[in-house]
Backbone atoms as SQL, in Angstrom:
CREATE TABLE atoms (id INTEGER PRIMARY KEY, chain TEXT, resi INTEGER, resn TEXT, atom TEXT, x REAL, y REAL, z REAL);
INSERT INTO atoms VALUES
  (1, 'A', 1, 'MET', 'N', 38.556, 94.812, 95.429),
  (2, 'A', 1, 'MET', 'CA', 38.578, 95.906, 95.142),
  (3, 'A', 1, 'MET', 'C', 38.806, 95.905, 93.715),
  (4, 'A', 2, 'THR', 'N', 37.663, 97.112, 93.684),
  (5, 'A', 2, 'THR', 'CA', 37.112, 97.364, 92.098),
  (6, 'A', 2, 'THR', 'C', 37.889, 98.654, 91.880),
  (7, 'A', 3, 'PHE', 'N', 37.979, 98.869, 90.341),
  (8, 'A', 3, 'PHE', 'CA', 38.696, 99.896, 89.638),
  (9, 'A', 3, 'PHE', 'C', 38.396, 101.305, 90.607),
  (10, 'A', 4, 'TRP', 'N', 36.881, 101.282, 90.631),
  (11, 'A', 4, 'TRP', 'CA', 36.394, 102.543, 91.212),
  (12, 'A', 4, 'TRP', 'C', 36.722, 102.748, 92.679),
  (13, 'A', 5, 'SER', 'N', 36.543, 101.579, 93.194),
  (14, 'A', 5, 'SER', 'CA', 36.816, 101.775, 94.954),
  (15, 'A', 5, 'SER', 'C', 38.359, 101.918, 95.013),
  (16, 'A', 6, 'ALA', 'N', 39.096, 101.776, 94.189),
  (17, 'A', 6, 'ALA', 'CA', 40.717, 101.988, 94.258),
  (18, 'A', 6, 'ALA', 'C', 41.119, 103.338, 93.939),
  (19, 'A', 7, 'GLN', 'N', 40.218, 104.162, 93.187),
  (20, 'A', 7, 'GLN', 'CA', 40.523, 105.216, 92.835),
  (21, 'A', 7, 'GLN', 'C', 41.176, 106.054, 93.928),
  (22, 'A', 8, 'PRO', 'N', 40.593, 106.280, 95.029),
  (23, 'A', 8, 'PRO', 'CA', 41.579, 107.492, 95.774),
  (24, 'A', 8, 'PRO', 'C', 42.806, 106.994, 95.897),
  (25, 'A', 9, 'GLU', 'N', 43.322, 105.392, 96.111),
  (26, 'A', 9, 'GLU', 'CA', 44.617, 105.155, 96.314),
  (27, 'A', 9, 'GLU', 'C', 45.344, 105.246, 94.890),
  (28, 'A', 10, 'LEU', 'N', 44.797, 105.127, 94.180),
  (29, 'A', 10, 'LEU', 'CA', 45.585, 105.478, 92.550),
  (30, 'A', 10, 'LEU', 'C', 46.052, 107.316, 92.567),
  (31, 'A', 11, 'PHE', 'N', 44.876, 107.746, 93.047),
  (32, 'A', 11, 'PHE', 'CA', 44.941, 108.961, 92.846),
  (33, 'A', 11, 'PHE', 'C', 46.199, 109.543, 93.485),
  (34, 'A', 12, 'PHE', 'N', 46.270, 109.114, 94.951),
  (35, 'A', 12, 'PHE', 'CA', 47.455, 109.130, 96.136),
  (36, 'A', 12, 'PHE', 'C', 48.675, 108.878, 95.251),
  (37, 'A', 13, 'LEU', 'N', 48.854, 107.602, 95.012),
  (38, 'A', 13, 'LEU', 'CA', 49.954, 107.011, 94.460),
  (39, 'A', 13, 'LEU', 'C', 50.407, 107.709, 93.271),
  (40, 'A', 14, 'ALA', 'N', 49.631, 108.387, 92.358),
  (41, 'A', 14, 'ALA', 'CA', 49.803, 109.197, 90.977),
  (42, 'A', 14, 'ALA', 'C', 50.659, 110.566, 91.564),
  (43, 'A', 15, 'ARG', 'N', 50.477, 110.916, 92.624),
  (44, 'A', 15, 'ARG', 'CA', 50.732, 112.411, 93.132),
  (45, 'A', 15, 'ARG', 'C', 52.207, 111.817, 94.065),
  (46, 'A', 16, 'LEU', 'N', 52.144, 110.960, 94.804),
  (47, 'A', 16, 'LEU', 'CA', 53.083, 110.672, 95.270),
  (48, 'A', 16, 'LEU', 'C', 54.454, 110.314, 94.756),
  (49, 'A', 17, 'SER', 'N', 54.283, 109.490, 93.409),
  (50, 'A', 17, 'SER', 'CA', 55.346, 109.121, 92.775),
  (51, 'A', 17, 'SER', 'C', 56.306, 110.189, 92.186),
  (52, 'A', 18, 'PRO', 'N', 55.748, 111.228, 91.841),
  (53, 'A', 18, 'PRO', 'CA', 56.521, 112.469, 91.175),
  (54, 'A', 18, 'PRO', 'C', 57.378, 112.923, 92.336),
  (55, 'A', 19, 'MET', 'N', 56.604, 113.116, 93.212),
  (56, 'A', 19, 'MET', 'CA', 57.542, 113.664, 94.481),
  (57, 'A', 19, 'MET', 'C', 58.594, 112.757, 95.030),
  (58, 'A', 20, 'ARG', 'N', 58.139, 111.616, 95.147),
  (59, 'A', 20, 'ARG', 'CA', 59.460, 110.560, 95.459),
  (60, 'A', 20, 'ARG', 'C', 60.593, 110.463, 94.510),
  (61, 'A', 21, 'GLY', 'N', 60.091, 110.651, 92.983),
  (62, 'A', 21, 'GLY', 'CA', 61.325, 110.555, 91.970),
  (63, 'A', 21, 'GLY', 'C', 61.981, 111.958, 92.308),
  (64, 'A', 22, 'ALA', 'N', 61.126, 112.722, 92.421),
  (65, 'A', 22, 'ALA', 'CA', 62.162, 114.203, 92.660),
  (66, 'A', 22, 'ALA', 'C', 62.905, 114.023, 94.030),
  (67, 'A', 23, 'GLU', 'N', 62.679, 113.561, 95.101),
  (68, 'A', 23, 'GLU', 'CA', 63.329, 113.339, 96.159),
  (69, 'A', 23, 'GLU', 'C', 64.627, 112.600, 95.723),
  (70, 'A', 24, 'LEU', 'N', 64.543, 111.410, 95.146),
  (71, 'A', 24, 'LEU', 'CA', 65.285, 110.332, 94.932),
  (72, 'A', 24, 'LEU', 'C', 66.367, 111.085, 93.792),
  (73, 'A', 25, 'TYR', 'N', 65.878, 111.788, 93.074),
  (74, 'A', 25, 'TYR', 'CA', 66.790, 112.752, 92.054),
  (75, 'A', 25, 'TYR', 'C', 67.484, 113.403, 92.744),
  (76, 'A', 26, 'ASP', 'N', 67.201, 114.378, 93.515),
  (77, 'A', 26, 'ASP', 'CA', 67.898, 115.404, 94.308),
  (78, 'A', 26, 'ASP', 'C', 69.114, 114.581, 95.166),
  (79, 'A', 27, 'LYS', 'N', 68.387, 113.443, 95.762),
  (80, 'A', 27, 'LYS', 'CA', 69.461, 112.537, 96.785),
  (81, 'A', 27, 'LYS', 'C', 70.730, 112.048, 95.717),
  (82, 'A', 28, 'LEU', 'N', 70.080, 111.769, 94.727),
  (83, 'A', 28, 'LEU', 'CA', 71.302, 111.063, 93.647),
  (84, 'A', 28, 'LEU', 'C', 72.310, 112.347, 93.084),
  (85, 'A', 29, 'SER', 'N', 71.809, 113.649, 93.134),
  (86, 'A', 29, 'SER', 'CA', 72.355, 114.487, 92.624),
  (87, 'A', 29, 'SER', 'C', 73.439, 114.834, 93.427),
  (88, 'A', 30, 'GLY', 'N', 73.073, 114.984, 95.221),
  (89, 'A', 30, 'GLY', 'CA', 73.985, 115.297, 95.749),
  (90, 'A', 30, 'GLY', 'C', 74.860, 113.956, 96.181),
  (91, 'A', 31, 'PHE', 'N', 74.631, 112.830, 96.068),
  (92, 'A', 31, 'PHE', 'CA', 75.759, 111.533, 96.237),
  (93, 'A', 31, 'PHE', 'C', 76.819, 111.776, 95.047),
  (94, 'A', 32, 'VAL', 'N', 76.152, 112.087, 94.052),
  (95, 'A', 32, 'VAL', 'CA', 77.101, 112.232, 92.532),
  (96, 'A', 32, 'VAL', 'C', 78.141, 113.605, 92.885),
  (97, 'A', 33, 'GLY', 'N', 77.560, 114.667, 93.543),
  (98, 'A', 33, 'GLY', 'CA', 78.727, 115.544, 93.765),
  (99, 'A', 33, 'GLY', 'C', 79.607, 115.247, 95.003),
  (100, 'A', 34, 'ASP', 'N', 79.238, 114.497, 95.972),
  (101, 'A', 34, 'ASP', 'CA', 80.010, 114.081, 97.060),
  (102, 'A', 34, 'ASP', 'C', 80.904, 113.033, 96.361),
  (103, 'A', 35, 'LEU', 'N', 80.299, 112.396, 95.459),
  (104, 'A', 35, 'LEU', 'CA', 81.265, 111.274, 94.980),
  (105, 'A', 35, 'LEU', 'C', 82.540, 111.887, 94.148),
  (106, 'A', 36, 'GLN', 'N', 82.344, 113.005, 93.487),
  (107, 'A', 36, 'GLN', 'CA', 83.343, 113.739, 93.012),
  (108, 'A', 36, 'GLN', 'C', 84.182, 114.313, 93.870),
  (109, 'A', 37, 'ASN', 'N', 83.403, 114.926, 94.874),
  (110, 'A', 37, 'ASN', 'CA', 84.659, 115.564, 95.780),
  (111, 'A', 37, 'ASN', 'C', 85.640, 114.587, 96.421),
  (112, 'A', 38, 'VAL', 'N', 85.220, 113.378, 96.472),
  (113, 'A', 38, 'VAL', 'CA', 85.811, 112.230, 97.023),
  (114, 'A', 38, 'VAL', 'C', 86.994, 112.223, 96.029),
  (115, 'A', 39, 'GLY', 'N', 86.492, 111.862, 94.945),
  (116, 'A', 39, 'GLY', 'CA', 87.646, 111.776, 93.325),
  (117, 'A', 39, 'GLY', 'C', 88.659, 112.824, 93.499),
  (118, 'A', 40, 'LEU', 'N', 88.209, 113.910, 94.024),
  (119, 'A', 40, 'LEU', 'CA', 89.197, 115.320, 93.614),
  (120, 'A', 40, 'LEU', 'C', 90.231, 115.006, 94.944),
  (121, 'A', 41, 'ARG', 'N', 89.653, 114.738, 96.028),
  (122, 'A', 41, 'ARG', 'CA', 90.522, 114.673, 97.102),
  (123, 'A', 41, 'ARG', 'C', 91.583, 113.452, 97.180),
  (124, 'A', 42, 'LEU', 'N', 91.058, 112.452, 96.558),
  (125, 'A', 42, 'LEU', 'CA', 91.775, 111.296, 96.360),
  (126, 'A', 42, 'LEU', 'C', 93.080, 111.863, 95.270),
  (127, 'A', 43, 'LYS', 'N', 92.711, 112.444, 94.346),
  (128, 'A', 43, 'LYS', 'CA', 93.581, 112.875, 93.262),
  (129, 'A', 43, 'LYS', 'C', 94.542, 113.798, 93.976),
  (130, 'A', 44, 'GLN', 'N', 93.955, 114.682, 94.980),
  (131, 'A', 44, 'GLN', 'CA', 94.958, 115.479, 95.685),
  (132, 'A', 44, 'GLN', 'C', 95.748, 115.028, 96.455),
  (133, 'A', 45, 'ALA', 'N', 95.705, 113.825, 97.108),
  (134, 'A', 45, 'ALA', 'CA', 96.039, 113.083, 98.243),
  (135, 'A', 45, 'ALA', 'C', 97.275, 112.252, 97.377),
  (136, 'A', 46, 'ARG', 'N', 96.968, 111.393, 96.262),
  (137, 'A', 46, 'ARG', 'CA', 97.805, 110.971, 95.374),
  (138, 'A', 46, 'ARG', 'C', 98.894, 111.870, 95.007),
  (139, 'A', 47, 'ASP', 'N', 98.553, 113.098, 94.728),
  (140, 'A', 47, 'ASP', 'CA', 99.704, 113.915, 94.252),
  (141, 'A', 47, 'ASP', 'C', 100.726, 114.430, 95.277),
  (142, 'A', 48, 'ALA', 'N', 100.151, 114.591, 96.467),
  (143, 'A', 48, 'ALA', 'CA', 101.012, 114.805, 97.380),
  (144, 'A', 48, 'ALA', 'C', 101.749, 113.886, 97.984),
  (145, 'A', 49, 'TYR', 'N', 101.341, 112.445, 97.988),
  (146, 'A', 49, 'TYR', 'CA', 101.892, 111.229, 97.987),
  (147, 'A', 49, 'TYR', 'C', 103.297, 111.022, 97.153),
  (148, 'A', 50, 'ASP', 'N', 102.813, 111.100, 95.523),
  (149, 'A', 50, 'ASP', 'CA', 103.771, 111.136, 94.892),
  (150, 'A', 50, 'ASP', 'C', 105.161, 112.288, 94.875),
  (151, 'A', 51, 'LEU', 'N', 104.793, 113.428, 95.505),
  (152, 'A', 51, 'LEU', 'CA', 105.606, 114.359, 95.574),
  (153, 'A', 51, 'LEU', 'C', 106.587, 114.000, 96.803),
  (154, 'A', 52, 'ALA', 'N', 106.053, 113.500, 97.914),
  (155, 'A', 52, 'ALA', 'CA', 106.764, 112.841, 98.906),
  (156, 'A', 52, 'ALA', 'C', 107.832, 112.153, 98.850),
  (157, 'A', 53, 'GLN', 'N', 107.312, 110.835, 98.222),
  (158, 'A', 53, 'GLN', 'CA', 107.851, 109.545, 97.780),
  (159, 'A', 53, 'GLN', 'C', 108.936, 109.950, 96.686),
  (160, 'A', 54, 'GLY', 'N', 108.858, 111.097, 95.694),
  (161, 'A', 54, 'GLY', 'CA', 109.769, 111.574, 95.086),
  (162, 'A', 54, 'GLY', 'C', 110.935, 112.141, 95.877),
  (163, 'A', 55, 'LYS', 'N', 110.665, 112.700, 97.017),
  (164, 'A', 55, 'LYS', 'CA', 111.829, 113.466, 97.679),
  (165, 'A', 55, 'LYS', 'C', 112.523, 112.499, 98.319),
  (166, 'A', 56, 'LEU', 'N', 111.748, 111.206, 98.669),
  (167, 'A', 56, 'LEU', 'CA', 112.216, 110.302, 99.472),
  (168, 'A', 56, 'LEU', 'C', 113.467, 109.466, 98.512),
  (169, 'A', 57, 'VAL', 'N', 112.889, 109.125, 97.273),
  (170, 'A', 57, 'VAL', 'CA', 113.625, 108.279, 96.500),
  (171, 'A', 57, 'VAL', 'C', 114.027, 108.720, 95.204),
  (172, 'A', 58, 'SER', 'N', 113.828, 109.931, 94.735),
  (173, 'A', 58, 'SER', 'CA', 114.216, 110.104, 93.451),
  (174, 'A', 58, 'SER', 'C', 115.225, 111.441, 93.168),
  (175, 'A', 59, 'GLY', 'N', 115.984, 111.471, 92.312),
  (176, 'A', 59, 'GLY', 'CA', 116.747, 112.529, 92.526),
  (177, 'A', 59, 'GLY', 'C', 118.336, 112.245, 93.036),
  (178, 'A', 60, 'ARG', 'N', 119.314, 113.444, 92.827),
  (179, 'A', 60, 'ARG', 'CA', 120.665, 113.401, 93.722),
  (180, 'A', 60, 'ARG', 'C', 120.256, 113.384, 94.777),
  (181, 'A', 61, 'GLY', 'N', 119.572, 114.547, 95.503),
  (182, 'A', 61, 'GLY', 'CA', 119.263, 114.801, 97.092),
  (183, 'A', 61, 'GLY', 'C', 118.495, 113.765, 97.722),
  (184, 'A', 62, 'ASN', 'N', 117.983, 112.808, 97.047),
  (185, 'A', 62, 'ASN', 'CA', 116.873, 111.852, 97.653),
  (186, 'A', 62, 'ASN', 'C', 117.426, 111.578, 99.130),
  (187, 'A', 63, 'VAL', 'N', 116.345, 111.634, 100.131),
  (188, 'A', 63, 'VAL', 'CA', 116.710, 111.334, 101.360),
  (189, 'A', 63, 'VAL', 'C', 117.139, 109.729, 101.572),
  (190, 'A', 64, 'ILE', 'N', 116.839, 108.827, 100.807),
  (191, 'A', 64, 'ILE', 'CA', 117.441, 107.624, 101.329),
  (192, 'A', 64, 'ILE', 'C', 118.884, 107.547, 100.871),
  (193, 'A', 65, 'ARG', 'N', 119.213, 108.004, 99.557),
  (194, 'A', 65, 'ARG', 'CA', 120.724, 108.103, 99.220),
  (195, 'A', 65, 'ARG', 'C', 121.365, 108.875, 100.354),
  (196, 'A', 66, 'GLN', 'N', 120.893, 109.913, 100.829),
  (197, 'A', 66, 'GLN', 'CA', 121.738, 110.683, 101.614),
  (198, 'A', 66, 'GLN', 'C', 121.841, 109.805, 102.960),
  (199, 'A', 67, 'ALA', 'N', 120.923, 109.325, 103.597),
  (200, 'A', 67, 'ALA', 'CA', 121.127, 108.167, 104.567),
  (201, 'A', 67, 'ALA', 'C', 121.885, 107.248, 104.692),
  (202, 'A', 68, 'GLU', 'N', 121.901, 106.546, 103.237),
  (203, 'A', 68, 'GLU', 'CA', 122.995, 105.332, 103.162),
  (204, 'A', 68, 'GLU', 'C', 124.222, 105.922, 102.875),
  (205, 'A', 69, 'THR', 'N', 124.239, 106.919, 102.585),
  (206, 'A', 69, 'THR', 'CA', 125.614, 107.664, 102.416),
  (207, 'A', 69, 'THR', 'C', 126.198, 107.836, 103.727),
  (208, 'A', 70, 'LEU', 'N', 125.586, 108.227, 104.637),
  (209, 'A', 70, 'LEU', 'CA', 125.863, 108.631, 105.916),
  (210, 'A', 70, 'LEU', 'C', 126.241, 107.179, 106.655),
  (211, 'A', 71, 'ARG', 'N', 125.344, 106.163, 106.674),
  (212, 'A', 71, 'ARG', 'CA', 125.693, 105.030, 106.999),
  (213, 'A', 71, 'ARG', 'C', 126.860, 104.246, 106.468),
  (214, 'A', 72, 'ALA', 'N', 127.162, 104.591, 104.990),
  (215, 'A', 72, 'ALA', 'CA', 128.608, 104.276, 104.623),
  (216, 'A', 72, 'ALA', 'C', 129.618, 104.698, 104.939),
  (217, 'A', 73, 'LEU', 'N', 129.303, 106.035, 105.666),
  (218, 'A', 73, 'LEU', 'CA', 130.645, 106.713, 106.292),
  (219, 'A', 73, 'LEU', 'C', 130.713, 106.353, 107.956),
  (220, 'A', 74, 'GLY', 'N', 129.893, 105.529, 108.371),
  (221, 'A', 74, 'GLY', 'CA', 130.215, 105.200, 109.527),
  (222, 'A', 74, 'GLY', 'C', 129.024, 105.336, 110.781),
  (223, 'A', 75, 'VAL', 'N', 128.144, 105.856, 110.309),
  (224, 'A', 75, 'VAL', 'CA', 126.822, 106.052, 111.189),
  (225, 'A', 75, 'VAL', 'C', 126.155, 104.862, 111.593),
  (226, 'A', 76, 'LYS', 'N', 126.011, 104.587, 112.793),
  (227, 'A', 76, 'LYS', 'CA', 125.503, 103.475, 113.255),
  (228, 'A', 76, 'LYS', 'C', 123.951, 103.546, 113.582),
  (229, 'A', 77, 'PRO', 'N', 122.986, 103.400, 112.591),
  (230, 'A', 77, 'PRO', 'CA', 121.525, 103.469, 113.065),
  (231, 'A', 77, 'PRO', 'C', 121.110, 102.385, 113.786),
  (232, 'A', 78, 'THR', 'N', 120.096, 102.629, 114.750),
  (233, 'A', 78, 'THR', 'CA', 119.607, 101.386, 115.294),
  (234, 'A', 78, 'THR', 'C', 118.424, 100.791, 114.655),
  (235, 'A', 79, 'LYS', 'N', 117.844, 101.428, 113.638),
  (236, 'A', 79, 'LYS', 'CA', 117.012, 100.906, 112.842),
  (237, 'A', 79, 'LYS', 'C', 117.347, 100.924, 111.448),
  (238, 'A', 80, 'LYS', 'N', 116.849, 99.916, 110.796),
  (239, 'A', 80, 'LYS', 'CA', 116.937, 99.371, 109.290),
  (240, 'A', 80, 'LYS', 'C', 115.956, 100.017, 108.506),
  (241, 'A', 81, 'LEU', 'N', 116.092, 100.822, 107.324),
  (242, 'A', 81, 'LEU', 'CA', 115.365, 100.990, 106.347),
  (243, 'A', 81, 'LEU', 'C', 114.972, 99.875, 105.370),
  (244, 'A', 82, 'PRO', 'N', 113.373, 99.644, 105.171),
  (245, 'A', 82, 'PRO', 'CA', 113.438, 98.544, 103.998),
  (246, 'A', 82, 'PRO', 'C', 114.239, 98.366, 102.930),
  (247, 'A', 83, 'ALA', 'N', 114.863, 97.100, 103.182),
  (248, 'A', 83, 'ALA', 'CA', 115.483, 96.617, 101.907),
  (249, 'A', 83, 'ALA', 'C', 114.930, 97.005, 100.758),
  (250, 'A', 84, 'PRO', 'N', 113.610, 96.690, 99.948),
  (251, 'A', 84, 'PRO', 'CA', 113.312, 97.160, 98.997),
  (252, 'A', 84, 'PRO', 'C', 113.601, 98.576, 98.513),
  (253, 'A', 85, 'LEU', 'N', 113.224, 99.393, 99.292),
  (254, 'A', 85, 'LEU', 'CA', 113.279, 100.650, 99.149),
  (255, 'A', 85, 'LEU', 'C', 114.862, 101.075, 99.015),
  (256, 'A', 86, 'VAL', 'N', 115.225, 100.755, 99.399),
  (257, 'A', 86, 'VAL', 'CA', 117.005, 100.854, 99.650),
  (258, 'A', 86, 'VAL', 'C', 117.650, 100.469, 98.162),
  (259, 'A', 87, 'SER', 'N', 117.611, 99.125, 98.249),
  (260, 'A', 87, 'SER', 'CA', 117.986, 98.580, 96.803),
  (261, 'A', 87, 'SER', 'C', 117.388, 99.249, 95.605),
  (262, 'A', 88, 'SER', 'N', 116.326, 99.793, 95.672),
  (263, 'A', 88, 'SER', 'CA', 115.446, 100.542, 94.245),
  (264, 'A', 88, 'SER', 'C', 116.241, 101.682, 94.127),
  (265, 'A', 89, 'VAL', 'N', 116.782, 102.505, 95.226),
  (266, 'A', 89, 'VAL', 'CA', 117.462, 103.679, 95.093),
  (267, 'A', 89, 'VAL', 'C', 118.920, 103.331, 94.565),
  (268, 'A', 90, 'VAL', 'N', 119.520, 102.280, 95.190),
  (269, 'A', 90, 'VAL', 'CA', 120.897, 101.880, 94.966),
  (270, 'A', 90, 'VAL', 'C', 120.855, 101.158, 93.538),
  (271, 'A', 91, 'GLU', 'N', 119.987, 100.673, 93.211),
  (272, 'A', 91, 'GLU', 'CA', 119.807, 99.848, 91.656),
  (273, 'A', 91, 'GLU', 'C', 119.513, 101.128, 90.701),
  (274, 'A', 92, 'THR', 'N', 118.605, 102.132, 90.936),
  (275, 'A', 92, 'THR', 'CA', 118.635, 103.340, 89.944),
  (276, 'A', 92, 'THR', 'C', 120.075, 103.989, 89.854),
  (277, 'A', 93, 'GLU', 'N', 120.679, 104.250, 90.981),
  (278, 'A', 93, 'GLU', 'CA', 121.994, 105.144, 90.659),
  (279, 'A', 93, 'GLU', 'C', 123.356, 104.149, 90.246),
  (280, 'A', 94, 'LEU', 'N', 123.254, 102.801, 90.356),
  (281, 'A', 94, 'LEU', 'CA', 123.970, 102.025, 89.568),
  (282, 'A', 94, 'LEU', 'C', 123.881, 102.013, 87.856),
  (283, 'A', 95, 'HIS', 'N', 122.761, 102.360, 87.768),
  (284, 'A', 95, 'HIS', 'CA', 122.316, 102.052, 86.211),
  (285, 'A', 95, 'HIS', 'C', 122.430, 103.702, 85.695),
  (286, 'A', 96, 'GLY', 'N', 122.567, 104.621, 86.579),
  (287, 'A', 96, 'GLY', 'CA', 122.579, 105.902, 86.121),
  (288, 'A', 96, 'GLY', 'C', 120.873, 106.374, 85.713),
  (289, 'A', 97, 'ASP', 'N', 120.331, 105.865, 86.467),
  (290, 'A', 97, 'ASP', 'CA', 118.769, 106.324, 85.968),
  (291, 'A', 97, 'ASP', 'C', 117.928, 107.152, 86.963),
  (292, 'A', 98, 'VAL', 'N', 119.145, 108.061, 87.792),
  (293, 'A', 98, 'VAL', 'CA', 118.661, 108.979, 88.462),
  (294, 'A', 98, 'VAL', 'C', 117.342, 110.032, 87.952),
  (295, 'A', 99, 'ALA', 'N', 116.282, 109.818, 88.470),
  (296, 'A', 99, 'ALA', 'CA', 115.158, 110.644, 87.715),
  (297, 'A', 99, 'ALA', 'C', 115.136, 112.115, 88.794),
  (298, 'A', 100, 'PRO', 'N', 114.581, 113.241, 88.036),
  (299, 'A', 100, 'PRO', 'CA', 113.722, 114.255, 89.051),
  (300, 'A', 100, 'PRO', 'C', 112.720, 113.729, 89.710),
  (301, 'A', 101, 'ALA', 'N', 112.596, 114.456, 90.657),
  (302, 'A', 101, 'ALA', 'CA', 111.331, 114.141, 91.357),
  (303, 'A', 101, 'ALA', 'C', 110.012, 114.436, 90.933),
  (304, 'A', 102, 'PRO', 'N', 109.115, 113.871, 90.796),
  (305, 'A', 102, 'PRO', 'CA', 107.918, 113.867, 90.101),
  (306, 'A', 102, 'PRO', 'C', 107.073, 115.263, 90.836),
  (307, 'A', 103, 'GLN', 'N', 106.763, 115.976, 89.478),
  (308, 'A', 103, 'GLN', 'CA', 105.704, 117.091, 89.630),
  (309, 'A', 103, 'GLN', 'C', 104.454, 116.896, 89.715),
  (310, 'A', 104, 'PRO', 'N', 103.683, 117.655, 90.931),
  (311, 'A', 104, 'PRO', 'CA', 102.154, 117.126, 91.139),
  (312, 'A', 104, 'PRO', 'C', 101.271, 117.701, 89.735),
  (313, 'A', 105, 'SER', 'N', 100.461, 116.923, 89.286),
  (314, 'A', 105, 'SER', 'CA', 99.783, 117.122, 88.009),
  (315, 'A', 105, 'SER', 'C', 98.510, 118.323, 88.267),
  (316, 'A', 106, 'ALA', 'N', 98.539, 119.344, 87.341),
  (317, 'A', 106, 'ALA', 'CA', 97.765, 120.158, 87.292),
  (318, 'A', 106, 'ALA', 'C', 95.969, 120.098, 87.479);
């Protein structure tokens, strides 16, 4: 194939490349936006998790402390709480490091 016989193909490719490039750029732009939304939702989920975890294990009114207090008073549960979770709360209280529950970041 000579340069002159390839002219129609080259002309077609020259016109096709900018269109495909624009399509690719637009798809990439949409993907970046979607990925940013995923990041935002992950941050929101992490903030919600941190608040729930704080209520569970931090501060004077934490749920683990209250449950362990009830157990110490004679309540006989049929299930056990995870030992590392209980020991971390007990260890924190023994050292007087009772921290307030975390607040969500803005």
